N, C-alpha and C positions, 0 to 999 in steps of 0.2 A: 286518635282521636275526636271527640265530638267535634262536628263542625258548629259555628256559633251561629249558623241560619238557623239551625233547628232547635234554637232554644229561645227564651223568654221571659220575663217574670210574668208572674201568676196574677200580679195587678194590672196585666198590660191585656190579661185574656176575659174575653167575652163569654158569659154562661151560654151552653149552647139550647138552654131552654128558654131560657127571659131574655137573652142576648144584652145581659147587663153585666158589668163587671163581677166577676166571681165574689159573693159573700159567704163567709162562714163555708170555703169549699169543702165538700164531699168528693170522694172516687167511688164509682160502682166496680162491679167485679168485672164488667164489660170495658171499663178501661175510659169511661165520661166520666168529666169532673163536672158538678153542677153545683148551684147554690143549696144548702142546707134547705132553704125556705120553696126551693122549687121543687122538692121532693113530695110523693104524694104522703097526706097522713092517712097512716093506717093503724088499726089497732095492733096492740102490742102481742107478736108472734104471727102476723099475718104476714102473708107475701108481700113483696118490695118491688114496684116497676119500675125500670129506667123510663123517664121521660121522654128519650130520644128512641130507643131499641125496642122500647116495652118486654125488655126482659126479665123474667121474674127471678127473684133474689130473696134469699130469707134474710130477714132484719137481723139476726144475730150472727150472722157469718160476717168474719174479721174484713171481708172486701170493702164494707161500707165502714168508714171510719172518716173523723172528722182530719182536714190535713191543713197545717198552717201556713202562711201565705208566704213564708221565708225560704224554707225548704222545695215546696214546688215551685218557686221560681227558675230553677233550675234544672227542674224535670218536667215541663211543657213543650208541646209541640207548638212551634210558632205558627204554623198554617192552620192546624186544626183545632188547637187549644186542650189537646187530649194529653191525658198521662203519659209520659215516655214508659213503655216497657222492653222496648228491644234496639237492638244496636246492628246495625248493617257493616259489615267486617270488609266488605267491599269498597263502600265510600266514605266508611268511618264517621257514619252519621248517626244519631240518635231517631228513632222513630216511634211513632204511636201506632196504634189499631190500624188506622186508616192509610198510614203513611206505609204501613208492612204489607196490607192487601193492593197498596197501590201499584200500576204497572212500571215504574221506575225502579222497584226493589224485590220483583217477581223473580228473576233470574238469580238475584243476588244472594250472598251467603248472609243468613241473618239468625241471631240468637237472642235469647232473653239478655236483658240489660247484663241482671246479675251474674249470668253465667259468662257472658263476653268480657266483661269487667276483671274475673278472678285470675286469668292468665294475666292480666297487665298487674294487676294487684301482687300476684305471686313475683315476678318480674321485678316488680318496684319492691318488693320485701326482699327478694336476694340481692339486687342491687344495694338496699339499704344496710343490710348486714353487711356486704363488702367493704360501702363505704366505713360503715363503724369500725370495722376490724382494720381496714388502713388508717382511719384516723387514730384508732387505740395504738396503732403500731407506729404511726407518726409520733405521737404523744412520747411512745415510751422511746422512740429513736432521738427524740426531741431532747428529752430529761439526760438520756445518757450522755450526747454531745454537750449539754449545757454543764454535766459534771466533769466532763472533761475540761471544757473550756475554763471552769471555774478554777479548776487543779492547775491548769496552764497560767492563769492569772496569778494562782498562789505562787505558783514556783516563781513567774517572772518579778513577782515582789519580791522574794527572797533572793533572787540574783541581784535585784538592784540594790538589798542592802550587803549583800556581797562584795558587788563591784565599788560600793561607797566604803565598806571597809577595809577591801583590797587597797583603794588608793589613799585612803586615810592611813593606812600602817605603809605603805609607800613613802609619803610624804613623811610620816614620823620617822622612818630610816635615812630617808634621805636629811632631815633635818639634823639626827642624830650624827650622820657623815660628816655634814658640813661643820657640825659645832666641832667636834672631832680636828678634822683639818684644820679649822681655824684656830682652834686652841692649840695645836702643834706647830702652827707658824706664828702665834704668838711667843710662845715657849722658844722658839727658834730667833724671832726677833728680840725679846729679852737677853738669850745667851749672847748674841751678836754685839746687842748693848753692852753688855758687861766687860765681853772679851776686847771689844772697843776700848772703852773706859781703862781697862789694864794695859792695855797695848799703850796708849796715848800716857799716860802716867808713866811706865818705865821709858819710854823713850822721850819725855820731856825730860825728867830727870837725867838721863845721860846727855841732852842737849844741854841743859843748865848747866851741868856739871863742866863739860867742853867750853860753854860759853866763857864761867869763868876764868877756866885756865888761860882764853882766848885774851882776855881783857888784862888779867896779870901780865902775859908775856907781851902784849902790845906796851903796856906801862914799863916794862923792862927796857925794853928796847930802846927807850927814851934817856935811859940813863946813862952816864959819863962810863967810858972803857973800864977806866980802874975799878969802879964799884960794880959794872957788869960781870969783871973776870973773876973778882973776889966771890960774889955772889952765884957763880958758875959752879965755882970749886967745890963751896956748900952745899948746894942744892942740885946738883948736877941729875941724881937721880928721881927728882921730883916730878920733872917735867918730862920723862920717858914717855912713850906712848904706850897707853896700856890696850889691851885686846878688848873692844867690847861686844858681847854676843847680842845681837838684836835679837829679841822677842818675836815670836809666829806672829803676825795680824790674825789669822784663822787657824784654830786649833785643831788637831785630827778629829778630836769628837765631832767639833763643830762641822767641819767639812764632810764627814762621815752623815751627821743628820742633813746635811742639805741638798747632797746626792740623792739620800733616801728618798727624803720628801718630792723632791725635782721629778724622780721618776714617777713616783704615785700622781701628781696633779699633772705630770706630763700625758699621761695616757686618759686622764679624767675626761674630757671632751670627746674624744674617741670612743670610750665606753660607754656614754651618755648617750652619745648619738646613735651608735650601734643598737642600744637598747630601746628607744625612740623609735626606729625603724624599724624593729624586731616587732614591736608592741601595733604600731600602725599596721603593719603586713599581717599580723594576727588576728587584729579585729577587722580587718577589712578582707580579709579571705575566709569564703565559705568553707568550711570542715567536712562537710557532708555528712557530719554524722551526729545531729541533734541530741542523740539520747546521751552521746559521750561529752554533749556540751554541758550538758546540767550535772554530770559527774566528775569532770576535770578540775582539780584543784589550781586556782589560782598560783600559777608560779612566782617565786620571789626573785627580782632581778642579779644576774650573776654579779653585776657589781657591787652589790650589797654585800653579799657572801666574801668577796675579794676583798672588803676593807674591813670586815669584821676580824679577821685575821691578824690586822695591823695594831689594834686599839693599844696594845701594852707595849708597842715599841715607843 
């Protein structure tokens, strides 16, 4: 790269002919930059002499041209104020004509600026093209990965809905089974009340009958012996003991329902605990098969299946 030491803006460069700052600068084919007013006034088509080296040039030659101050500010030699034409590859410095002929660069590899810069331009273009290709490749990769991530986000949203639906369905199933069990318990409770009422009624009637006989006999025991003996001959069979068949307090049908429901409710806490432990284990354990995770259906708890078969009992 050119050293900053060899460059200076043209507005800081003095005209080598008048020693004042360059005004309306022009360059001569020999490489000198002078003010336009410092050039000798010659008729059209006449020879043009450089005020410094007195080298003859044709006025129509492209080497004599007005040069804007801005661009020349980057291509003028700081030491000599001359236009830069050469590049020293050894010291990586920009050189004017005087620098090129000076002893400091005699043994160095020096070439024209346009020729020297071309390999750099080619390398920059090659690097630019590689960077563009890399950028486009990364952009394509970004789009592809972003598409995958968006699909994953959509799948996660779908899974959230599936989880919500699964737990709502589970809650509904549990509610249905709870309602079923409570209904059967309420029915069982009603049957117990009815059978209790029936049992109490029958036994109370028998107790009342026996109590009446007890009172009657107690009253007769207080009578005179002659009256008691006479009554005994006439009503001896009336006070004979009758066998009373006591009714069952719990019918066989009620006992069967109680035992059946008891077995179902007895195993319910263990079944619920097992389901809860299995669910926790399932959710906290990495299955190692992420694709299978998306495809696996949500299982219905086993205890729900087990209670469905008893709805009609």
